[in-house]
PAFISE-250645 format. One line per 8 residues: number of its first residue (from 1); their letters; for each residue x negated, y negated, z negated of C-alpha. Coordinates in nm, 4 decimals. Layout:
<torkols>
NUM> a> X/Y/Z; ...
</torkols>
This chain:
<torkols>
1> mkklfkva> 7.8182/15.0387/4.8588; 7.5278/15.1289/5.0860; 7.6543/15.2987/5.4027; 7.3567/15.5183/5.5050; 7.1859/15.7568/5.2603; 6.9043/16.0019/5.3019; 7.0985/16.2629/5.0999; 7.4626/16.2917/4.9950
9> vigggmag> 7.5244/16.5503/4.7213; 7.8826/16.6726/4.7088; 7.9638/16.7817/4.3550; 7.8578/16.6397/4.0204; 7.8064/16.9603/3.8264; 7.4768/17.1042/3.7004; 7.3562/17.2061/4.0467; 7.4577/16.8827/4.2160
17> lcaaiacg> 7.3065/16.6581/3.9503; 6.9754/16.8471/3.9448; 6.9606/16.8367/4.3246; 7.0192/16.4607/4.3101; 6.7336/16.4161/4.0613; 6.4944/16.6151/4.2799; 6.5987/16.4214/4.5896; 6.5748/16.0895/4.4049
25> rrfggdsv> 6.2198/16.1691/4.2992; 6.1235/16.2623/4.6571; 6.2976/15.9944/4.8600; 6.3819/15.7214/4.6080; 6.7013/15.7018/4.4094; 6.8619/15.4333/4.6211; 6.8667/15.6790/4.9142; 7.0712/15.9412/4.7241
33> ivlekqsr> 7.4409/15.9482/4.6342; 7.6434/16.1967/4.4265; 8.0092/16.2309/4.5255; 8.2350/16.3670/4.2502; 8.6111/16.4062/4.2841; 8.6778/16.3797/3.9087; 8.6572/16.0672/3.6972; 8.3186/16.1703/3.5550
41> vgrkllat> 8.0325/16.4028/3.6413; 7.9363/16.7114/3.4401; 8.2783/16.7961/3.2984; 8.2355/17.1727/3.3379; 7.8786/17.1530/3.2081; 8.0076/17.0099/2.8803; 8.2239/17.3204/2.8303; 7.9536/17.5813/2.8962
49> gngrcnis> 7.8543/17.8100/2.6120; 8.1448/17.6789/2.4026; 7.9880/17.3360/2.4240; 7.6377/17.4605/2.3383; 7.5122/17.4977/2.6986; 7.3285/17.8310/2.7235; 7.0966/17.7157/3.0002; 6.8575/18.0069/3.0619
57> ntymseih> 6.7303/18.3341/2.9188; 6.3872/18.4607/2.8194; 6.4619/18.7923/2.9897; 6.5118/18.6317/3.3311; 6.5178/18.8880/3.6107; 6.6902/18.9567/3.9425; 6.8604/19.2602/3.7814; 7.1001/19.0253/3.5989
65> yygdraii> 7.2484/18.8975/3.9266; 7.5015/19.0264/4.1796; 7.5943/18.9311/4.5332; 7.3594/18.8392/4.8180; 7.0269/19.0042/4.7311; 6.8258/18.7951/4.9768; 6.9369/18.4714/4.8073; 6.8940/18.6186/4.4590
73> nsviggfs> 6.5388/18.7332/4.5292; 6.4443/18.4036/4.6927; 6.5817/18.1747/4.4201; 6.5138/18.3764/4.1047; 6.1878/18.5197/4.2374; 6.0563/18.1659/4.2774; 6.2068/18.0016/3.9697; 6.0904/18.1321/3.6324
81> vqnikrfl> 6.1822/18.0442/3.2751; 5.8672/17.8320/3.2620; 5.9845/17.6446/3.5717; 6.3186/17.5490/3.4176; 6.1535/17.4581/3.0858; 5.9143/17.2306/3.2728; 6.1948/17.0644/3.4677; 6.4190/17.0121/3.1654
89> gglgimlr> 6.1255/16.9035/2.9512; 6.0550/16.6368/3.2101; 6.4026/16.5026/3.1381; 6.3285/16.4873/2.7646; 6.5403/16.7937/2.6798; 6.4044/17.0041/2.3923; 6.5008/17.3717/2.3931; 6.5383/17.6548/2.1445
97> edsdgriy> 6.5769/18.0315/2.1840; 6.7979/18.2664/1.9808; 6.7188/18.6244/1.8796; 6.8772/18.7613/2.1997; 6.6643/18.5455/2.4283; 6.9371/18.2920/2.5093; 6.7931/17.9435/2.5603; 6.9886/17.6377/2.4431
105> pysnqast> 6.9190/17.2672/2.4039; 6.7621/17.2115/2.0623; 7.0641/17.0016/1.9641; 7.3000/17.2924/2.0455; 7.5082/17.0370/2.2338; 7.5810/17.0438/2.6065; 7.6264/16.6672/2.5893; 7.2516/16.6329/2.5225
113> vldcirse> 7.1746/16.7973/2.8570; 7.4228/16.5819/3.0463; 7.3059/16.2613/2.8759; 6.9409/16.3272/2.9664; 7.0304/16.4174/3.3250; 7.2375/16.1024/3.3706; 6.9646/15.8931/3.2126; 6.7180/16.0162/3.4748
121> lmrlgvte> 6.9675/15.9514/3.7555; 7.0108/15.5951/3.6301; 6.6332/15.5476/3.6016; 6.5918/15.6635/3.9601; 6.8765/15.4457/4.0811; 7.0854/15.7344/4.2220; 7.4433/15.6299/4.3010; 7.7240/15.8169/4.1226
129> hcdsvlqq> 8.0557/15.7792/4.3004; 8.3398/15.9379/4.1019; 8.7113/15.9713/4.1802; 8.5808/16.0513/4.5260; 8.8252/16.2802/4.7070; 8.6803/16.4045/5.0349; 8.9033/16.3773/5.3374; 8.6775/16.4423/5.6367
137> ifhqngkf> 8.3143/16.5291/5.7100; 8.1716/16.4979/6.0612; 7.8273/16.5887/6.1914; 7.7181/16.3957/6.4988; 7.3890/16.2609/6.6368; 7.1918/16.4083/6.3467; 7.4004/16.2369/6.0762; 7.6951/16.3268/5.8561
145> tvtmndnt> 7.9895/16.0901/5.8214; 8.1805/16.1439/5.4974; 8.5242/15.9898/5.4634; 8.6705/15.9668/5.1142; 8.9943/15.8343/4.9731; 8.8306/15.4970/4.9042; 8.5193/15.4716/5.1222; 8.3143/15.6086/5.4108
153> isaeniif> 7.9401/15.6747/5.4050; 7.6788/15.8312/5.6325; 7.3911/16.0583/5.5334; 7.1039/16.2242/5.7121; 7.1363/16.5306/5.4887; 7.4153/16.6778/5.2823; 7.3990/16.9213/4.9898; 7.7156/17.1112/4.9043
161> acgskasp> 7.7266/17.1799/4.5281; 8.1024/17.1919/4.4748; 8.1175/17.5010/4.2541; 8.3878/17.7671/4.2726; 8.7453/17.8275/4.1592; 8.6469/17.9298/3.8033; 8.8089/17.7207/3.5261; 9.0664/17.5200/3.7249
169> slgaddsg> 9.1647/17.3425/3.4022; 8.8279/17.1652/3.4300; 8.9003/17.0586/3.7885; 8.7448/17.3539/3.9704; 8.8783/17.4582/4.3111; 8.7577/17.5779/4.6516; 8.7833/17.2438/4.8313; 8.4136/17.2521/4.9219
177> miflkkfg> 8.4535/17.5936/5.0781; 8.7347/17.4626/5.2962; 8.4959/17.2087/5.4501; 8.2271/17.4721/5.5054; 8.4775/17.6949/5.6834; 8.5432/17.4052/5.9209; 8.1690/17.4035/5.9939; 8.1954/17.7713/6.0917
185> fhpvpffp> 8.0769/17.9331/5.7672; 8.1998/18.2805/5.6681; 8.2239/18.2886/5.2866; 8.2888/18.6021/5.0841; 8.6273/18.5349/4.9124; 8.5959/18.4115/4.5544; 8.7078/18.6377/4.2713; 8.6543/18.6002/3.8942
193> slspveta> 8.3256/18.7415/3.7705; 8.3080/18.6492/3.4003; 8.6684/18.6515/3.2793; 8.9216/18.8094/3.0441; 9.0933/19.1235/3.1729; 9.4703/19.1499/3.2023; 9.5936/19.5034/3.1358; 9.9051/19.7139/3.1782
201> ekyknlkg> 9.9057/19.7766/2.8027; 10.0535/19.4780/2.6176; 9.9900/19.4872/2.2427; 10.1453/19.1626/2.1298; 10.0876/19.2645/1.7674; 9.7110/19.2565/1.8352; 9.7038/18.9010/1.9706; 9.4184/18.7175/1.7972
209> vrakgsvd> 9.2616/19.0306/1.6441; 8.8845/19.0648/1.6886; 8.6723/19.3762/1.6477; 8.3097/19.4769/1.6992; 8.2764/19.7597/1.9466; 8.1769/19.8672/2.2940; 8.3504/19.8771/2.6316; 8.3019/20.1502/2.8908
217> vladgkii> 8.4176/20.0885/3.2476; 8.5476/20.4172/3.3866; 8.5692/20.4568/3.7641; 8.7589/20.7766/3.8426; 8.6661/20.8954/3.4942; 8.2909/20.8250/3.5175; 8.1182/20.5575/3.3076; 7.9680/20.2969/3.5425
225> rkqsgeiq> 7.9067/20.0107/3.2986; 7.8816/19.9778/2.9214; 7.8699/19.6625/2.7096; 7.8805/19.6005/2.3351; 7.9886/19.3044/2.1259; 8.2965/19.1366/1.9893; 8.6249/19.2386/2.1526; 8.9153/18.9964/2.1398
233> ftekgisg> 9.2728/19.1123/2.1900; 9.5054/18.8773/2.3749; 9.8726/18.8738/2.4631; 9.7875/18.9842/2.8165; 9.4953/19.2178/2.7561; 9.1406/19.1923/2.6225; 8.8616/18.9359/2.6170; 8.5249/18.8659/2.4534
241> icvfecar> 8.1722/18.8458/2.5965; 8.1380/19.2242/2.6376; 8.4675/19.2287/2.8318; 8.3565/18.9308/3.0430; 8.0447/19.1237/3.1410; 8.2598/19.4136/3.2623; 8.5105/19.1939/3.4448; 8.3165/19.1621/3.7710
249> vvneflly> 8.3427/19.5373/3.8315; 8.7106/19.5342/3.7364; 8.7980/19.2374/3.9576; 8.6092/19.3789/4.2554; 8.8261/19.6896/4.2242; 9.1458/19.4870/4.1929; 9.0594/19.2858/4.5049; 8.8968/19.5474/4.7285
257> rtvygklv> 8.9639/19.8838/4.5608; 8.5878/19.9307/4.5502; 8.3200/19.9315/4.2800; 7.9707/19.8271/4.3895; 8.1029/19.8626/4.7444; 8.2253/20.2230/4.7057; 8.5932/20.3210/4.7232; 8.7496/20.4083/4.3865
265> rkiqlsld> 9.0978/20.5415/4.3110; 9.1352/20.4352/3.9469; 8.9594/20.2144/3.6960; 9.0021/20.1993/3.3169; 8.8389/20.0316/3.0181; 8.7666/20.2513/2.7179; 8.7038/20.0758/2.3860; 8.4950/20.2353/2.1132
273> lmqdyhes> 8.6112/20.0644/1.7951; 8.3631/20.2461/1.5671; 8.0528/20.2695/1.7877; 7.8200/20.3266/1.4919; 7.9846/20.6619/1.4107; 8.0255/20.9919/1.5915; 8.3762/21.1278/1.6270; 8.3046/21.4047/1.3747
281> divkylrk> 8.1942/21.1438/1.1193; 8.5211/20.9559/1.1672; 8.7161/21.2777/1.1044; 8.5251/21.3243/0.7754; 8.6047/20.9640/0.6831; 8.9741/21.0190/0.7622; 8.9851/21.3279/0.5396; 8.8725/21.1122/0.2484
289> ckgsfseq> 9.1226/20.8409/0.3387; 9.3975/21.1010/0.3553; 9.3549/21.1411/-0.0203; 9.2831/20.7746/-0.0983; 9.5922/20.6541/0.0902; 9.7997/20.9666/0.0218; 10.1319/20.7888/-0.0386; 10.0747/20.5196/0.2225
297> psamilsg> 10.2146/20.5388/0.5787; 9.9778/20.7123/0.8224; 9.9371/20.3831/1.0090; 9.7271/20.2625/0.7142; 9.4668/20.5390/0.7280; 9.2100/20.3331/0.9220; 9.2759/20.0072/0.7389; 8.9529/20.0415/0.5403
305> alhkrlse> 8.7527/20.0353/0.8640; 8.9624/19.8339/1.1110; 9.1933/19.5343/1.1021; 9.5295/19.6478/0.9645; 9.7154/19.5779/1.2904; 9.4478/19.7585/1.4885; 9.4709/20.0587/1.2568; 9.8476/20.0706/1.3079
313> tvvhnsgi> 9.8104/20.0567/1.6876; 9.5419/20.3250/1.7061; 9.7447/20.5632/1.4925; 10.0585/20.4926/1.6954; 9.8660/20.5651/2.0174; 9.7648/20.8994/1.8717; 10.1284/21.0084/1.8922; 10.1770/21.0368/1.5190
321> gnkkcsel> 10.5213/20.9573/1.3824; 10.6319/20.8256/1.0448; 10.4286/21.0342/0.8069; 10.2468/20.9745/0.4844; 9.8691/20.9975/0.5003; 9.8779/21.3098/0.2810; 10.0939/21.4858/0.5422; 9.8501/21.4416/0.8317
329> teneleri> 9.7142/21.7669/0.9768; 9.3539/21.8325/1.0798; 9.4585/21.8136/1.4453; 9.6205/21.4751/1.3868; 9.3073/21.3432/1.2154; 9.1053/21.4502/1.5208; 9.3523/21.2746/1.7513; 9.3203/20.9525/1.5494
337> adstkhfl> 8.9394/20.9760/1.5671; 8.9573/21.0332/1.9424; 9.1872/20.7325/1.9866; 8.9433/20.5205/1.7824; 8.6539/20.6160/2.0076; 8.8530/20.6024/2.3327; 9.1117/20.3224/2.3137; 9.2157/20.3055/2.6796
345> ftptsyda> 9.3291/20.0054/2.8843; 9.4292/19.9889/3.2522; 9.3429/19.6595/3.4291; 9.6257/19.5229/3.6422; 9.5364/19.1815/3.7826; 9.3216/18.8768/3.7254; 9.4980/18.5661/3.6061; 9.4407/18.3258/3.8966
353> fvgaqvca> 9.0906/18.2254/3.7761; 9.2357/18.0492/3.4698; 9.0095/18.2106/3.2105; 8.7093/18.2694/3.4357; 8.3755/18.1065/3.3564; 8.2097/18.2085/3.6828; 8.3197/18.3448/4.0207; 8.1722/18.6068/4.2506
361> ggigsrdi> 8.1725/18.5465/4.6243; 8.0709/18.2421/4.8251; 7.8252/18.1582/5.1039; 7.5701/18.4241/5.1912; 7.2574/18.4639/5.3996; 7.4672/18.5171/5.7121; 7.5208/18.1400/5.7150; 7.2184/18.0013/5.5294
369> dpdtlaar> 6.8469/18.0728/5.5266; 6.7768/18.2248/5.1819; 6.4255/18.0778/5.1795; 6.5429/17.7184/5.2212; 6.9210/17.7297/5.1489; 6.9654/17.5361/5.4732; 7.2503/17.6137/5.7116; 7.1362/17.8297/6.0004
377> kisglyvc> 7.3344/17.6418/6.2649; 7.3750/17.2864/6.1287; 7.0607/17.0839/6.0716; 7.0535/16.8885/5.7460; 7.3234/17.0891/5.5612; 7.2311/17.2747/5.2409; 7.4262/17.4806/4.9851; 7.3409/17.5474/4.6199
385> gemldvdg> 7.4878/17.6567/4.2878; 7.8061/17.8551/4.2490; 7.9082/17.8023/4.6103; 7.6481/18.0638/4.6996; 7.7360/18.4336/4.6938; 7.5482/18.4904/4.3671; 7.6768/18.5379/4.0128; 7.4989/18.6433/3.6974
393> dcggynlh> 7.5593/18.8053/3.3610; 7.6477/18.6070/3.0494; 7.3487/18.4639/2.8679; 7.2297/18.1589/3.0601; 7.1707/18.3315/3.3935; 7.4263/18.1311/3.5894; 7.3028/17.7876/3.4825; 6.9447/17.8992/3.5486
401> favgsalk> 7.0461/17.9923/3.9032; 7.2319/17.6629/3.9468; 6.9182/17.4642/3.8620; 6.6845/17.6880/4.0601; 6.8962/17.6814/4.3756; 6.9452/17.3034/4.3474; 6.5728/17.2376/4.3280; 6.5056/17.4772/4.6161
409> aaknis> 6.7578/17.3037/4.8397; 6.6199/16.9590/4.7542; 6.2605/17.0729/4.8081; 6.3333/17.1954/5.1596; 6.5009/16.8794/5.2921; 6.2749/16.7560/5.5710
</torkols>
């Protein structure tokens, strides 16, 4: 293997591979190497969007991102949907858009994206070195010396694109951050951003049940975030895209006892299981069901609107004992309606990043120049992708940022 490279990219995910392509086009592929600790590159990419690879969104905007605003504004402000379409189109990737603005490869297969990326890397002659476990990185005399488990190389520039701790089952960890700390960086600690939520309430009978509804995040009783979609009940709590999009707020509270940087005493999730109806309309519906299900147990009264097990749980939470539907009072019908519209959960902890798709936290503008993504104190060192203190909503925003930050870092290598 060649010993001196113009650029060494650490990490073979979406950000690292796109950075390698941009560097290969600028400096020649034989001057660029990608170092990946796993046996193949792009493993996490293949799992994104349930294998469909939601890569961007028509409604791209800085408002869909959280973390270091200087980096967000620099990367997203300079990298539009047309920019990513042009870059991916240059790799031969055709795209399609769904009714919600989510942009996917036309094939609906993440493997298409990875295949086209790897094809361009091969055309350029970029070196992929997998099963490459980093042991030491030194910076001396304007060059980086990278020692791995099986080799040692030197590079004039180094791009860190190691990702975060999200999805450890796919090989994710914070090993890259450990090296940056040795270089004197001060990362914001990682915590899950898009993830299921573990709750104090354990409804094992609801495991596997799905329901359309909305989720309100309550901070000291006030609604601070609201999302709608499919809710999934798990053995440990709740999941689903709408829950994922509320998880960042929840996990910030669990880690820091703050929400958007402000101290909060208590946080809850309130599920609306019949968001299309007002509470008074549900009471009217229950009055009819009281007659229709007159001889049935009261737990069945919502079974015409909700999953049977969900109906049983909602009625039980309303504090109603073993009654027939015909025996329910007006006050009890109102309590059932209230429980349907305000099914409360109390978050307790995040499950060690296991179910997380994306992390919050990472390297901020204290350590890197947001306009170039270059380290402020170490010449030739750049950071991109999920290692940066930026995370986005569901819907293609995180992959868009990964590509945009990778191309920015590569562009600014001198």
